[in-house]
N, C-alpha and C positions, 0 to 999 in steps of 0.2 A: 945383753944387747946392745947393740949401738947403732945410732941412725946417722947416716952421712946424706949431705945434700947436694947434688949436682944441679941444682935450679931451683928457681922459684924458692929461695929460702930469703934471699935479702932482695926480693923484688916478686913479681905477679906472673910472669912467664917462664917457659921453660922447665914446667914442672918435671922433677925426676928425683926420688928418693931412694935411698938404698938402707935396708935394714939387714944388719948382721947378727949372729949369733954364734956360739958354740965357739968363742975366741976368736970370730971373724972368719972360720973355716966355711961357714956356710951364709949366703946371704938371698936375699930378693929386691927387685927393683919395683917401686910402684910410680908407675908414668914415665914416660921419656919424651917429653914434648920440646917443642923449638922455643928459642926466644924471639920476642918482637920489639919493635920499636927501638927507644934507647939502650935496651937489655941486649938487643943483639948486637949493637956495635961494642958494648962493653966484652962480651964473651966471644967476639970474634967468629969463627964459621960454627955451624952445628956437626963438626965431626965429633966423637965420643974420646973423650980425653981421661976416662978413667977406665981401669983394668976391670976386666970381665971375669977375671977368676973366682970361682966359689960362687957365681951368682946364678940360682938354679931355677929361676921362673921371674916374670914380670905380671904385676897385676894392674890391669888398665882400668882406671876409674871411668873414662869417657873418651869420646873419639874427637874432642876439640883440638886443633892442631897444637897448643900449647901444652897438650898433655900425650900428645901421641906422635908429634912430628918428625921426632929425631929417631923414629922406628928404622927408617931404611938405612940410617946411617948406624945404627946400633947393630942391624944385623951384616951391614959391610963390614964391621968390625968384628964378626965371628959369633953373634950371638945367635944359637939355635936352641933354646929353652923354650919351654910353654908360656902361652901368655894367657893368662886367666881373665874373664871380662864376662858381663852380662849377654843373655842371648840376643838383646837389641844391638848392643854396642858390635857384636861379633857380625853382624847383618852391615851395620853401618860403615865397620872401619875399612871395609876393601874401597868403597868411593872416596872416603879422606885420604888414604893412602894413595891412590891413583892420581887423585889431584897434586899431593904434594911431590910425588914422583915428577910428574910433568914438568911442575915449576923449578924442582931444586936438583933434578938428576937429568932426566931425560925424555924426550917425547916416542922412542922408539915402541912401537906396540908389543914387538916380541920381546923385550927387555921390561916393559911395564907388567907384562902376562906373566914372565917368569917370576918375577918378584911378587906378585898378588899370589900366585901357586905357593910360593915359600912362606908368605904371611900365613895363608890359610892352612898350611900343615902345623903351623905353631898355635894358632887359635884354640882355645879351648872355653867355650861358653859354658857358664856353670848357673844353674838357676838360684833364684834369690832366697834367702831364709832358711837355707840348709846349711850345716857344716860340711865341709870337702876338705879331705886330706891331700895335700899336695907333697912336692917334693922335701927333702929335708925334714920330714916328719913334722911339717906344719899342717894346721886345721886352719881353713878361711871360711867365712860367711860372708855374704852379699847382701847389701841393704839399700833399696832404691834412695839416691841422693836427691832426685826432684830438681836435677840442674838443667839436664837434656834428657832426651827418651835413653835409656839405658845407662844414665849415670849412675854411679856405684859409691857405696859405702863399705869398705872393706875392714873386716874384722879377723886380726891376726892371731891366732893363738901357737905360740912358739913350744918346742919340745919342753921347756921347763915350766910351763903353764903360763907364762906372762903374757898377756894380753895387751894387744898394740892394735889401735883404731886409727885408720886414715879416713878422713870427711872426703878427700876428693874436693869437689868444687859443690857446695850445697845450694838447693834452690832456695828460693823464697817462698816457696809454697803458695805462688799466685799464678804460676802457669796453669791454664786452663786444660792443658793436654796431659798433665803429669800427677802423680800423687805426690804429697809433701814429704819429705824426709822425716824418718825417725829415728830416734837416740838408741844407741846398742845399750845394753844393761851396765856396762863397765868397762874401764881401762884402765891398765897401769900407764899408758902412755895413749895419749889423745894427738893426732898432729891434724891441727885445725885450721883449714882457709882462713884469710882475714881480709881478703880483697875490700869489702866495704865494712871494715870495722869500725869505723869512725863516722856511719853516717846512716839515716834510716830513709828508706824510700817511701815514697808517697803509698796511700791506699790503692788497691786495684781500683774501686771505682773512680778515684781521680784520675788514673792513667787513661782509662777508657773514655773520661769527659774531655781529656788533653786531645787524646787521638781524633776525638769524633770534631772537636773544633777544628782542629788543621785541616780534616777532610771536607769540611765544609766550606773552609777558607779556599780550599783548592777549587771546589765546585764554582765556587761564587767571582773569584778573579782568574779563572782559566790558568793556572800556575801549574806547576810542575811541584809535585812533593816527592823528595829523594832519601830513601830511608836506607843507609849503608846498612845491609842487614847480616849477621852472621848465617850461613846456609843451613847449618844444624841447629835448630831449637827456636831461634827468635823468629826466622821467616814462618815457620810453622805456626807460632803462637799469635803472630801479627794476622795471619790469614783467618784464623779461627775467629778472632775478635773482629776483623774487618768484616768476615761475614756477618755477624750480627748487627753492626753498625749501619751498613748497607741496607740490611732487612729493615730496619727503622726508619732510614730515609727515605726509603721507597715507600713504606705506609704512610710517612707524613706527607710526602708528594702524590702520592696515589697513581705513579707510574714507575717504569723500568728505569734504571739508572743506565742500563745498557749502551746508549747513545750520548750518554752525558760525562762518563769518565772512563777511561782505562786504566786497569790496575795491571800492573807489568812485573813478572818476577823474570829479570834480566838475569838470570844466574842458571845455567844448565845444572850445576851441582845442587844449587837448591831445589830444583824442579825434582831431581833423581832423590833426594833425601825427602822431599815430600811425599812422591810415591812410595817410599819405603816407611815412611812413618803411617800411610793406610794399611800396609801390609802388616804393621806392628800394633794393631788396634787392641789386641790384647793387655799390652802393657800400658795403654792410656789410663787417665784418671778414670773415677767413677761418673764425676760430671760429663766428659767427653764420650764415655760409652753410652749413658743415658741419652746425650744429644742424638747419637746413631740411631736409634728408634725412631726419630723424627725427622732427621735429615743425612740422609746416608752418604753425603759428601761435605761434611763440615769445614774442609780445606780447599773445596772449590766452587765459586759461585758464578754468576753468567757473564760478569765483566772482567773475569781474569784471563789474562793472556801470558804464555810462557814463552819467552823469546827462546830461538835456537842458538844457530851457530853465529859467527862474526858478521857475516853479510846481514843476517836479519836484524842483528844489533845495531850496525850502521843506519839501515834503512829506518829502524825505529828511532833512533835519535834524530834523523833527519826529518822523518813525518812529525814528530812532537814539535821540533821548531818551527817547521813551516806551517803546520793547520792552526797551533797555540790552543789546541783542545786540553782541558785538564786532564792530567796523567799523575798517577802515583806509581812511582818505582821502587822496587825492593831489588836492590843488588850487592853483590859482595865486591870487595870484602868489609866487614864489619868495621874495621879500622882505617879505612879508606887507603891501606897503603897499596893498592894495586887492583887488580880487575876491573870490570866494566863500570863498576860506579864511579871510576875515576873519569871517564868520558862524560859522563853526566854532570859531574862537577864542571869540568872544563866548559861545556857548552851552556849550562844554565845558574853558575855561581853569580853571575853579574847580574842578574832579572831578580828585581824586587819581589815577585810574583812567587819566587822560588823559595820552598820551604825544606828544611834539611831536617830529619828527624833522627836523632841518635837515640837508640833503645838499649846500649849496653856500655860495657867499660870499652874508654880510650886510652891505649898505654901512652906513656910519656914518649914524646917524640913523634908520634903517628900524625898524618894530615887530619885524622878525627879529632884528636886532641886539641890542635891547634884551632880547628873549628870551632870546638866546644868552648874556648876560651876567650870567644869573641873578636877574633882577628879579622882586620879589614881588608888583607891580601891573604893568599895560599900560593904555596910552590909546589907545583905539581910538574913532573918530569923535567925539571930545570927551569919552569916558565912559571912567572908571577900572574896570580889570577886576582881580581878585585871580587870582594866579597860585598854583593849587595843583598842575600837572601836571608831570611830569617833562620835562625838557628835553634832548635828545639833539643832538650834533654828529657826524655820521657823514662826516667830513672824507674818507674814503677814495672818496666817491661824488663828489667833485669833478672838475668838468670841466677844472679847470687844474692845469698842471703844477706841482710843487712845486720846492723850491729844487734838488734833487739833479736834476730833469727839466731843469730851464732850464739849468742847468751841463752836462750832458750833451748837451742839444742844441747849445750852442756848442762843446763838445768835438768833437763829430762832424763839423763843417766838416773839409772835405779840406784846405784852408789856413784859417788862423786870421782870423775878421773884423777888418779893420784898425781899425775905431771899432764902438762898442756904442752905441745910445742905449736908454736903459729908459724905458719908459713903461706905462701900464695899471697902477699901484700906488700905493699910500700911501707916504708918506717913510720909514717905518721899514723896509718889505720892500724898498724899491727901494736904501736904504742899505746893509742889509745883505747885498744880493745883488751891487751895486757892488763892495764890499769883498771879497768871494769872486772875483768876477770878476777884479779888479785884482791879488790875490794870485797868480793862476794866471796874468799876464802879459798879461791883455787892457787895452785902452784903453777906459776907460769915461767918456762925456762927463756933464761936471758937470749937475745939476738943482736 
């Protein structure tokens, strides 16, 4: 067998890996995502530049755009093979694809519908924890990865019996809506993500306390808290924990917060994802399913407002600026590369009462990373904006495993993986994680 990388080998975004066997006559793809930030500049356009000969299927670990965003280009290049994924991913994928097509291809409803029909014809949802035989006399088994709803670890058994495990993106085990990842029993080759291979996340109770502190500040100074959130996963986890925080604040004050603060989801895509999350409660964690017995809507609370079309978005911006009432805004995109969050930044960056809260990875070269590094000004759409806002990094909300989680994932294999290939990480995190794993006796491929 051989493993080729068409993305996320020398960086974090653009995940796309090709596993071949039988002297290269057969192969499968794992993910096909877009490049983001500086990596997008290095790789040029998103067009498919590798041959599709012999590729018999695609395994989709989850529906974040850096893992599935090149699917339209893959299909335009002639790919018509089955796409295997978990049942939740199959439900969520059309929303991601519709958004990606609108941004990168066309706004024609007719063409979008035709493409979504073509995707639907290829998608094959498979149950977790069972072996399934697929094209090329290959067997695959899916395990929850704990990253976002539907995220999957793939075990791949080749015809000669070799076992290859693709971790996809592993969760930190702290998302209240998701069950933590579990390790497969064995692997001849483990393809392991390494996004945070050089750092440790704060404990979950620390992150909740930090978020609560920021929300209290917003209430006190009548400012605006802007949370650039990924529409899938992070938004739903934040809503779940805000629900609990607001309940505590209300019990302390003895009154409703309805007229004291607005919580706004200004992302139609995030709102649609949240509705689908509700429909997929069977895949939630035990904790979240238990909460459902006492709170039938843990992702909805009384001061939550969902913003619809562009006119409503503009009206909301003007309303917040005019009334100076406290507001908490969750808006995409998560790295501030576009979307409605950019308009909030333009309007409120120069106000010292503004708080900007990052809850996830910010790729190199993105506006989010510039703010994260403490810049005093930010260029948006060609114009410079002064930064007077406080910028916070709540890394405890990261959907990615940290160094300790990644090492624990490897340690919990019943038989140690024979080889490990690190992907989906910048050079320093990969180097640090490789050193730690090598010190524990694991064989890590050069990169």
